[in-house]
Each structure stands twice: as structure tokens, then as C-alpha cells.
GUFI-509701 format. One record per residue: residue in three letters; x, y, z of N, C-alpha, C in turn; residue number from 1. Coordinates in nm, 3 decimals. Layout:
% residues N
["ala", [X, Y, Z], [X, Y, Z], [X, Y, Z], NUM];
...
This chain:
% residues 89
["met", [-0.723, -5.633, 2.604], [-0.642, -5.523, 2.649], [-0.670, -5.389, 2.760], 1];
["thr", [-0.603, -5.352, 2.846], [-0.723, -5.239, 2.872], [-0.614, -5.117, 2.865], 2];
["val", [-0.616, -5.037, 2.795], [-0.588, -4.893, 2.773], [-0.620, -4.815, 2.892], 3];
["ser", [-0.460, -4.792, 2.924], [-0.482, -4.675, 3.045], [-0.483, -4.506, 3.013], 4];
["ala", [-0.435, -4.499, 2.882], [-0.388, -4.368, 2.897], [-0.353, -4.336, 2.709], 5];
["leu", [-0.394, -4.266, 2.670], [-0.355, -4.186, 2.517], [-0.242, -4.060, 2.520], 6];
["val", [-0.163, -4.119, 2.425], [-0.058, -3.991, 2.441], [-0.090, -3.955, 2.273], 7];
["val", [-0.081, -3.839, 2.277], [-0.106, -3.784, 2.058], [0.005, -3.708, 2.052], 8];
["asn", [0.108, -3.714, 2.023], [0.223, -3.673, 1.979], [0.250, -3.587, 1.847], 9];
["arg", [0.351, -3.464, 1.915], [0.378, -3.415, 1.744], [0.219, -3.323, 1.727], 10];
["ile", [0.098, -3.247, 1.767], [0.003, -3.196, 1.715], [0.034, -3.099, 1.652], 11];
["ala", [-0.012, -3.056, 1.574], [-0.017, -2.912, 1.507], [-0.107, -2.808, 1.600], 12];
["pro", [0.008, -2.687, 1.584], [-0.085, -2.613, 1.645], [-0.224, -2.516, 1.571], 13];
["ser", [-0.314, -2.494, 1.681], [-0.423, -2.407, 1.569], [-0.407, -2.278, 1.628], 14];
["phe", [-0.387, -2.137, 1.501], [-0.380, -2.021, 1.539], [-0.495, -1.900, 1.522], 15];
["gly", [-0.567, -1.983, 1.602], [-0.679, -1.889, 1.620], [-0.820, -1.949, 1.537], 16];
["glu", [-0.964, -1.869, 1.593], [-1.057, -1.901, 1.493], [-1.103, -1.899, 1.362], 17];
["asp", [-1.126, -1.954, 1.334], [-1.143, -1.897, 1.124], [-1.284, -1.847, 1.162], 18];
["glu", [-1.245, -1.697, 1.084], [-1.360, -1.611, 1.092], [-1.409, -1.604, 0.908], 19];
["gly", [-1.415, -1.745, 0.850], [-1.440, -1.730, 0.779], [-1.375, -1.632, 0.643], 20];
["gly", [-1.258, -1.667, 0.640], [-1.191, -1.614, 0.516], [-1.180, -1.491, 0.552], 21];
["leu", [-1.093, -1.431, 0.428], [-1.084, -1.329, 0.404], [-1.227, -1.221, 0.365], 22];
["arg", [-1.230, -1.105, 0.409], [-1.321, -1.058, 0.351], [-1.281, -0.982, 0.224], 23];
["glu", [-1.198, -0.976, 0.217], [-1.118, -0.913, 0.062], [-0.980, -0.917, 0.015], 24];
["val", [-0.963, -0.922, -0.066], [-0.844, -1.021, -0.095], [-0.749, -0.915, -0.068], 25];
["pro", [-0.643, -0.934, -0.052], [-0.504, -0.826, 0.020], [-0.439, -0.840, -0.076], 26];
["ala", [-0.434, -0.710, -0.092], [-0.333, -0.579, -0.196], [-0.195, -0.657, -0.233], 27];
["asp", [-0.191, -0.682, -0.085], [0.008, -0.740, -0.099], [-0.021, -0.874, -0.098], 28];
["pro", [0.044, -0.906, -0.207], [0.087, -1.053, -0.233], [0.120, -1.130, -0.132], 29];
["ala", [0.229, -1.065, -0.049], [0.296, -1.176, 0.082], [0.198, -1.157, 0.197], 30];
["leu", [0.091, -1.083, 0.184], [-0.017, -1.033, 0.280], [-0.095, -1.215, 0.263], 31];
["ala", [-0.130, -1.199, 0.141], [-0.212, -1.325, 0.104], [-0.130, -1.432, 0.094], 32];
["ala", [-0.025, -1.468, 0.075], [0.041, -1.592, 0.084], [0.095, -1.625, 0.255], 33];
["leu", [0.077, -1.486, 0.324], [0.053, -1.585, 0.469], [-0.088, -1.604, 0.545], 34];
["glu", [-0.176, -1.529, 0.437], [-0.330, -1.549, 0.487], [-0.349, -1.692, 0.474], 35];
["ala", [-0.311, -1.744, 0.323], [-0.354, -1.889, 0.267], [-0.265, -2.024, 0.315], 36];
["asn", [-0.141, -1.906, 0.425], [-0.036, -2.053, 0.510], [-0.109, -2.047, 0.644], 37];
["leu", [-0.153, -1.965, 0.691], [-0.211, -1.937, 0.802], [-0.388, -2.041, 0.811], 38];
["ala", [-0.434, -2.022, 0.693], [-0.517, -2.076, 0.661], [-0.519, -2.207, 0.663], 39];
["ala", [-0.403, -2.284, 0.590], [-0.377, -2.445, 0.585], [-0.260, -2.465, 0.639], 40];
["leu", [-0.238, -2.412, 0.786], [-0.203, -2.434, 0.916], [-0.299, -2.463, 0.957], 41];
["asn", [-0.467, -2.396, 0.997], [-0.521, -2.433, 1.075], [-0.642, -2.519, 1.066], 42];
["ala", [-0.631, -2.572, 0.892], [-0.664, -2.668, 0.796], [-0.593, -2.788, 0.887], 43];
["arg", [-0.460, -2.826, 0.921], [-0.426, -2.934, 0.929], [-0.409, -2.929, 1.107], 44];
["ala", [-0.402, -2.844, 1.166], [-0.432, -2.930, 1.290], [-0.617, -2.963, 1.306], 45];
["ala", [-0.692, -2.871, 1.220], [-0.811, -2.934, 1.260], [-0.895, -3.043, 1.234], 46];
["arg", [-0.799, -3.105, 1.097], [-0.777, -3.256, 1.064], [-0.762, -3.352, 1.139], 47];
["glu", [-0.625, -3.313, 1.184], [-0.513, -3.380, 1.301], [-0.643, -3.417, 1.414], 48];
["glu", [-0.747, -3.326, 1.467], [-0.821, -3.306, 1.597], [-0.889, -3.441, 1.579], 49];
["val", [-0.962, -3.390, 1.436], [-1.041, -3.537, 1.353], [-1.007, -3.669, 1.392], 50];
["ala", [-0.882, -3.653, 1.308], [-0.795, -3.797, 1.309], [-0.804, -3.842, 1.452], 51];
["phe", [-0.780, -3.813, 1.586], [-0.745, -3.871, 1.665], [-0.833, -3.887, 1.741], 52];
["ala", [-0.968, -3.785, 1.760], [-1.101, -3.777, 1.807], [-1.146, -3.942, 1.823], 53];
["gly", [-1.166, -4.007, 1.739], [-1.235, -4.159, 1.674], [-1.189, -4.248, 1.797], 54];
["leu", [-1.018, -4.208, 1.790], [-0.903, -4.302, 1.864], [-0.929, -4.288, 2.020], 55];
["ala", [-0.975, -4.141, 2.053], [-1.010, -4.120, 2.220], [-1.152, -4.187, 2.254], 56];
["ala", [-1.236, -4.139, 2.138], [-1.324, -4.203, 2.197], [-1.332, -4.361, 2.203], 57];
["gln", [-1.315, -4.480, 2.148], [-1.277, -4.557, 2.203], [-1.221, -4.573, 2.263], 58];
["val", [-1.090, -4.520, 2.361], [-1.057, -4.577, 2.498], [-1.120, -4.506, 2.631], 59];
["ala", [-1.189, -4.461, 2.550], [-1.232, -4.310, 2.654], [-1.340, -4.492, 2.801], 60];
["pro", [-1.289, -4.439, 2.873], [-1.254, -4.308, 2.927], [-1.117, -4.294, 2.966], 61];
["ala", [-1.039, -4.386, 2.897], [-0.905, -4.342, 2.940], [-0.872, -4.185, 2.911], 62];
["pro", [-0.768, -4.151, 2.975], [-0.783, -3.975, 2.981], [-0.677, -3.984, 2.864], 63];
["val", [-0.651, -3.891, 2.780], [-0.593, -3.858, 2.624], [-0.480, -3.732, 2.689], 64];
["gly", [-0.391, -3.760, 2.658], [-0.237, -3.641, 2.675], [-0.211, -3.586, 2.543], 65];
["lys", [-0.195, -3.487, 2.518], [-0.129, -3.370, 2.378], [-0.040, -3.328, 2.406], 66];
["ile", [0.053, -3.344, 2.299], [0.173, -3.316, 2.308], [0.210, -3.272, 2.139], 67];
["pro", [0.265, -3.081, 2.223], [0.230, -3.041, 2.106], [0.328, -3.027, 2.047], 68];
["leu", [0.391, -2.942, 1.890], [0.459, -3.018, 1.789], [0.565, -2.939, 1.822], 69];
["phe", [0.708, -2.958, 1.899], [0.777, -2.850, 1.927], [0.834, -2.831, 1.785], 70];
["gly", [0.964, -2.726, 1.829], [1.034, -2.679, 1.756], [1.132, -2.770, 1.684], 71];
["glu", [1.210, -2.867, 1.804], [1.309, -3.021, 1.751], [1.252, -3.095, 1.856], 72];
["asp", [1.311, -3.223, 1.804], [1.284, -3.327, 1.853], [1.315, -3.367, 2.002], 73];
["val", [1.240, -3.412, 2.030], [1.273, -3.462, 2.220], [1.368, -3.580, 2.247], 74];
["his", [1.488, -3.479, 2.241], [1.615, -3.621, 2.256], [1.715, -3.632, 2.400], 75];
["glu", [1.647, -3.542, 2.483], [1.739, -3.490, 2.590], [1.626, -3.452, 2.752], 76];
["leu", [1.722, -3.463, 2.816], [1.615, -3.415, 2.943], [1.552, -3.324, 2.899], 77];
["glu", [1.548, -3.226, 2.889], [1.502, -3.076, 2.902], [1.365, -3.082, 2.780], 78];
["gly", [1.378, -3.124, 2.704], [1.247, -3.196, 2.592], [1.168, -3.300, 2.697], 79];
["leu", [1.211, -3.350, 2.759], [1.122, -3.497, 2.772], [1.054, -3.392, 2.911], 80];
["arg", [1.142, -3.283, 2.941], [1.069, -3.238, 3.102], [0.969, -3.126, 3.041], 81];
["arg", [0.990, -3.067, 2.916], [0.861, -3.014, 2.855], [0.751, -3.088, 2.802], 82];
["ala", [0.796, -3.222, 2.743], [0.711, -3.345, 2.723], [0.597, -3.347, 2.869], 83];
["ala", [0.660, -3.346, 2.942], [0.612, -3.392, 3.074], [0.557, -3.272, 3.085], 84];
["asp", [0.545, -3.205, 3.140], [0.505, -3.097, 3.135], [0.370, -3.041, 3.059], 85];
["cys", [0.374, -3.142, 2.964], [0.233, -3.128, 2.858], [0.139, -3.184, 2.922], 86];
["leu", [0.234, -3.308, 2.966], [0.090, -3.434, 3.012], [0.082, -3.406, 3.169], 87];
["phe", [0.157, -3.357, 3.226], [0.093, -3.392, 3.348], [0.106, -3.208, 3.411], 88];
["gly", [0.117, -3.140, 3.380], [0.105, -2.957, 3.417], [0.195, -2.930, 3.459], 89];
């Protein structure tokens, strides 16, 4: 079977480069919780990237399209347009 393209759906977003964590622990527990959440979200995005990188290598030179995790399920035309914009610009 020939693979013409790979579409990876519902990719978790990355929120910037990790600068090696906090230099000091925030005094505010709420800020510390937000920093921990940010680190967890970025770690999830990195794990997902590694998980489908091997599959993308196996189907190369087929193009790889990525659709981010939207705030809601795609179940109507507007959602399909958003997904198409991610794939085709």
C-alpha cells in the first residue's frame, strides 16, 4: 500500500521553549501551580511530537499535515473549514 499523506489530528499545543524550569520557586502557590501546569502541557506536546515522528519517517516522502487540538469537536462545516485551513493554508 502506498501512503499519499499522513494527517495527525488533535495535536496538543506547545507554549514556548522550556528555559530549564524556574530559577527560583515562586512564593505564590497559585503561580507555582501555573508553572507546573505549563511544564506538563509542554511535556505532553513534546511526547506527542516524538510519538508520531517515527510514523512520519516511515511514510516519507509523503507530506504530513497537523491539525491542532481545537476547543471543540469538529462536527460542522465551520470546524471542517478550520481543519482544512490547517492542512492547506
